[in-house]
N, C-alpha and C positions, 0 to 999 in steps of 0.2 A: 565605912560601909554602913548603909542604912539597915535598919532592923529587918525590913521585908526582903532585902537582897540577901542578907545572911540566912534568913529562914529558908528562902528559895534554894540557896546553895546547899544547905544542910539537908533539905528534903531531896534534892537531886542526888546527893551522895548516898543518902539512905536507899533510894530506889535502885541506884546502880549496885549497891551492896546486896540488896535483896535479889536482884537478877543473877548476880555472880554466885550468891549462896545457893540459889535454886539450881543453877547449872552444875555446881559442885555436888550437890545432893544427888542429882541424877547421874552424873558422870562417874562418880567415885563411890559406889555403894558399899565397898569393902572398907573404906577409910573415911570416917566422918569428921576427923579432926580439922581439915581445911574448911569444911562447911561450918563447923561450930565457931571457928575463929572469925570467919567473915561475918557470920550471923551475929555474934556478940559485938563486933565492931560496928555493924550497922545499927544494932539496938542502942549502942552508946551514942552514936550520932543522932539518932532520933530523940533520945533523952536530952541531949544538948539542945536540940531544936525546941523541945518542950520548955526547957529552962529559959532559953532566950525569949520565947513567946510570952512568958509570964513575969519574968524578973528584970528584963532590960528596959 
C-alpha cells in the first residue's frame, strides 16, 4: 500500500469516527462513555496518520 493510499484510508476512518462520535454525543446525553471511546479511537487514528506522514 502506498503512503498516500494509507493516509487517505486513515483520514477516512478518522472522519467516520468523528461523525459517529458526534452522533453519540447528541443521542446519548446521559452517558458519555461511548462518545469518549469513539473519540479517543478517532484521535489515535489521526495520530497514526500524522506519524505516517512524517516518518514513513
